[in-house]
C-alpha positions in Angstrom: 9.5 -20.2 9.8 11.1 -19.4 13.0 14.0 -17.3 11.4 11.2 -15.5 9.6 9.6 -15.0 12.5 13.0 -13.6 14.1 13.4 -11.1 11.2 10.0 -9.6 11.5 10.4 -9.0 15.0 13.8 -7.6 14.7 12.5 -5.1 11.7 9.3 -4.1 13.3 10.8 -3.4 16.4 13.7 -1.3 15.0 13.4 2.5 15.1 15.8 2.3 12.3 13.9 0.4 9.9 12.1 2.1 6.7 8.7 1.4 7.6 8.2 0.0 4.3 10.6 -2.8 5.5 12.5 -3.3 2.6 14.9 -5.6 3.9 12.1 -7.8 5.0 9.8 -7.7 1.8 11.8 -10.4 -0.1 11.5 -12.7 2.9 7.7 -12.3 3.2 6.9 -12.5 -0.7 9.2 -15.7 -0.7 7.0 -17.3 1.6 3.9 -16.4 0.1 4.9 -17.7 -3.2 6.0 -21.4 -1.5 2.7 -21.0 -0.4 1.0 -20.5 -3.7 3.2 -22.8 -5.7 2.2 -25.9 -3.2 -1.7 -25.2 -2.8 -2.1 -24.0 -6.5 1.0 -24.5 -8.4 1.0 -20.7 -9.1 4.3 -19.0 -9.6 5.4 -15.3 -9.9 6.1 -15.7 -13.9 2.3 -16.9 -14.3 0.5 -15.1 -11.4 -2.9 -13.3 -12.1 -5.8 -12.6 -10.1 -8.0 -14.6 -11.9 -5.8 -17.3 -12.1 -6.0 -17.2 -8.2 -9.5 -17.0 -7.8 -10.2 -19.8 -9.9 -7.3 -21.7 -8.4 -5.8 -22.5 -12.0 -2.2 -21.9 -12.6 -2.8 -22.2 -16.3 -6.1 -20.6 -16.5 -7.0 -17.3 -18.8 -5.1 -14.4 -18.1 -5.7 -11.0 -19.6 -2.7 -8.7 -19.5 -3.7 -5.2 -20.5 -0.1 -3.6 -19.9 2.9 -4.6 -18.1 4.7 -1.6 -16.4 8.3 -1.8 -16.0 9.4 -0.6 -12.9 13.4 -1.1 -13.0 16.1 1.1 -12.2 19.4 1.3 -13.8 21.0 -0.6 -10.9 18.7 -3.5 -10.2 19.8 -6.4 -11.4 16.7 -7.1 -13.4 13.4 -5.7 -14.7 10.7 -5.4 -12.6 7.2 -5.2 -13.7 3.7 -4.6 -12.6 0.8 -6.1 -14.8 -2.4 -4.3 -15.5 -4.8 -7.0 -15.7 -8.5 -7.2 -16.7 -11.0 -9.5 -14.8 -13.1 -11.8 -16.4 -16.6 -10.5 -16.9 -18.0 -13.0 -13.8 -15.5 -11.7 -11.5 -15.7 -8.1 -12.5 -19.5 -8.5 -12.1 -18.7 -9.8 -8.4 -17.2 -6.6 -7.8 -19.8 -4.5 -9.7 -22.3 -5.5 -7.5 -20.4 -3.9 -4.4 -20.5 -0.7 -6.5 -16.9 -1.1 -8.2 -16.4 -0.6 -12.0 -13.4 -1.2 -13.9 -12.1 0.4 -16.5 -11.8 -1.2 -20.3 -9.0 -2.2 -21.6 -9.7 0.0 -24.3 -10.2 3.1 -21.7 -7.0 2.0 -20.3 -4.9 2.1 -23.7 -6.7 4.9 -25.4 -7.1 7.1 -22.2 -4.4 9.1 -20.2 -4.7 6.3 -17.4 -1.7 4.4 -18.6 0.0 7.6 -18.5 -1.0 8.3 -15.1 -0.2 5.1 -13.6 3.2 5.5 -15.1 3.7 8.8 -13.6 2.7 7.8 -10.3 5.1 5.1 -10.3 7.8 7.3 -11.3 6.6 9.6 -8.3 7.4 6.4 -6.2 10.5 6.0 -7.5 12.0 8.6 -5.8 12.4 6.4 -3.2 14.2 3.2 -5.0 13.7 1.3 -1.9 9.9 1.8 -1.6 9.9 1.2 -5.0 11.4 -2.4 -5.0 9.1 -3.2 -2.1 6.1 -2.1 -4.0 6.8 -3.9 -7.1 7.8 -7.1 -4.9 4.1 -6.7 -3.4 2.6 -6.1 -6.5 2.1 -8.1 -9.3 -1.3 -7.1 -10.5 -2.9 -3.9 -10.6 -6.5 -3.9 -11.3 -7.9 -0.2 -12.3 -10.9 1.0 -11.0 -13.1 3.8 -13.1 -14.2 6.3 -10.2 -18.1 7.7 -10.1 -16.2 11.2 -10.0 -12.6 12.4 -10.9 -11.7 13.6 -7.6 -13.1 10.6 -5.8 -10.5 7.8 -4.7 -11.1 4.5 -4.6 -8.7 1.6 -3.6 -8.9 -1.7 -2.0 -7.1 -4.6 -1.5 -7.9 -8.2 -0.2 -6.1 -10.3 2.2 -6.9 -13.7 0.7 -5.7 -12.0 -2.8 -1.7 -11.6 -2.0 -0.2 -9.6 -4.7 -2.9 -7.8 -6.3 -4.6 -4.4 -5.6 -7.5 -2.3 -6.9 -6.8 1.6 -7.3 -9.0 4.2 -9.2 -7.6 6.3 -11.8 -9.4 9.1 -13.6 -10.2 8.6 -17.2 -8.8 12.5 -17.9 -5.9 13.9 -16.5 -6.4 16.2 -13.4 -4.6 18.2 -11.0 -2.3 15.7 -8.7 -4.1 12.8 -9.9 -0.4 11.1 -10.5 0.3 11.9 -7.0 -3.0 10.7 -5.5 -2.7 7.5 -7.7 0.8 7.1 -5.9 -0.4 7.2 -2.6 -2.8 4.6 -3.4 -0.6 2.1 -4.7 1.7 2.7 -1.9 -1.4 2.3 0.4 -2.8 -1.1 -0.8 0.8 -2.5 -1.3 1.4 -1.7 2.6 -2.0 -3.4 3.4 -0.2 -6.7 1.5 2.6 -6.6 3.4 1.2 -6.4 6.7 -1.1 -9.3 6.2 1.9 -11.2 5.1 3.4 -10.0 8.4 0.7 -11.3 10.3 0.4 -14.6 8.5 3.9 -15.2 10.8 3.6 -13.2 13.8 0.4 -12.2 14.9 -0.1 -8.7 16.5 -3.5 -8.8 17.2 -5.3 -11.1 20.5 -8.9 -9.7 20.2 -11.4 -8.0 18.0 -13.9 -7.5 20.2 -13.6 -3.7 20.9 -14.3 -0.9 18.4 -12.0 2.3 18.1 -12.6 5.6 16.2 -10.8 5.7 13.0 -10.4 9.2 12.1 -9.7 8.1 8.3 -12.6 6.3 8.1 -14.9 8.5 10.4 -16.4 5.6 11.8 -15.3 2.4 14.5 -13.3 -0.5 13.9 -11.7 -3.2 15.1 -8.0 -3.6 16.5 -7.1 -5.3 13.1 -8.6 -2.5 11.2 -7.0 0.2 13.4 -3.7 -1.6 12.9 -3.7 -2.0 9.6 -4.6 1.8 9.1 -1.9 2.8 11.3 0.7 1.0 9.5 0.0 2.1 6.1 -0.8 5.7 7.3 2.6 5.7 8.8 4.4 4.5 5.6 2.2 7.4 3.7 3.3 9.5 6.5 7.1 9.2 5.6 6.7 8.7 1.7 5.1 12.0 1.5 8.1 13.8 3.9 10.5 12.3 1.7 8.7 13.9 -1.3 8.9 17.3 0.8 12.2 17.0 1.3 13.3 16.1 -2.3 14.4 19.4 -3.9 15.0 17.6 -7.4 11.7 16.6 -7.5 9.1 18.7 -9.3 5.8 18.1 -7.4 3.2 20.9 -5.8 4.8 20.6 -2.5 1.9 22.9 -0.8 -0.2 20.0 -1.7 2.1 17.5 -0.2 2.7 19.7 2.7 -0.9 19.9 3.2 -1.7 15.9 3.2 1.4 15.4 5.3 0.0 17.4 7.8 -3.3 15.6 7.7 -2.1 12.5 8.2 0.5 13.2 10.7 -2.3 14.8 12.9 -4.5 11.8 12.3 -2.0 9.2 13.5 -1.7 11.4 16.7 -5.2 11.4 17.4 -5.0 7.6 18.0 -2.2 7.6 20.3 -4.3 5.8 22.7 -4.7 2.8 20.6 -1.4 1.8 21.8 -3.2 1.1 25.0 -5.7 -1.2 23.7 -4.9 -4.5 25.4 -6.0 -6.2 22.5 -2.4 -6.2 20.8 0.2 -9.0 21.5 3.3 -8.3 23.1 4.9 -7.8 19.7 1.7 -5.6 18.5 2.3 -3.1 21.3 5.9 -2.7 20.5 5.0 -2.5 16.7 2.3 0.4 17.6 4.8 1.9 20.1 7.4 2.3 17.3 5.1 3.7 14.8 3.8 6.4 17.1 7.3 7.2 18.0 8.4 7.7 14.5 5.1 9.9 14.2 6.2 11.8 17.0 9.3 12.2 15.5 7.8 14.0 12.4 5.8 16.2 14.3 9.4 17.6 15.9 11.0 17.4 12.3 12.4 21.0 11.6 12.5 20.4 7.8 8.6 20.4 7.8 7.6 23.2 10.0 6.8 25.1 6.9 3.9 22.6 6.4 2.3 23.1 9.6 0.2 25.9 11.5 2.0 26.9 14.6 -1.2 25.9 16.5 -0.4 22.1 15.0 3.2 22.0 16.3 
């Protein structure tokens, strides 16, 4: 554990690290799997959200599809399973307004194709794809109330599972939106694993305005949002700079501008006083990276002059 803490501290405080921390993820996930194996007997090859929630390693598991994310130079195939939840579990989420696509919807509409296209977009950054695949074992597909309304979430007590909305019919830039949501939720899982070993927050008594939710959140919520959107910011920047990738770069530029501006608007958070010393260094690294993006000449055409 001490070795992992040292790795985490060195990585999150290094300005040279990719923000999705590909060199750190294998150690974080290995530690999480050790806990699951010890507590439940749950191993990577038999993981499922339903099994984790029921604490039954050999319980029922309904895999709708397995999406291979292997690239040619990877040593072995990697997969993300699309898992359908048992009715009693799905109903718990339904009470909170979350409805899932049925297995038939997923297999007989364009939902599966959209998810595959989203993973293809993420694969433009191989190290990010490896990180996402290591963190996400089960993907649950939410049925959005409206095609242009994105919903996604993950839960700290459910490692290796994310919940992402996918429209039933293809829409403009749907795969890009789903790709962002997958990365977004995977990074929430990553930061949760980091904080199991290296605490970054010492208090959650104050509230801070979040430009993403347009409401006040505690220090934990702010740190999670800052980290996740720092990764999204970098992800979008790579897509903009990738001349070989055919995407709607105008849309990506607009989104990247919004995210960069939102991060800049919470600069005062690094002075909150509710962060540990490691948390302060981590937040400063994220803010400095955002400042470098603001000054990146390759992105100048994405932003109005008043923004820069």
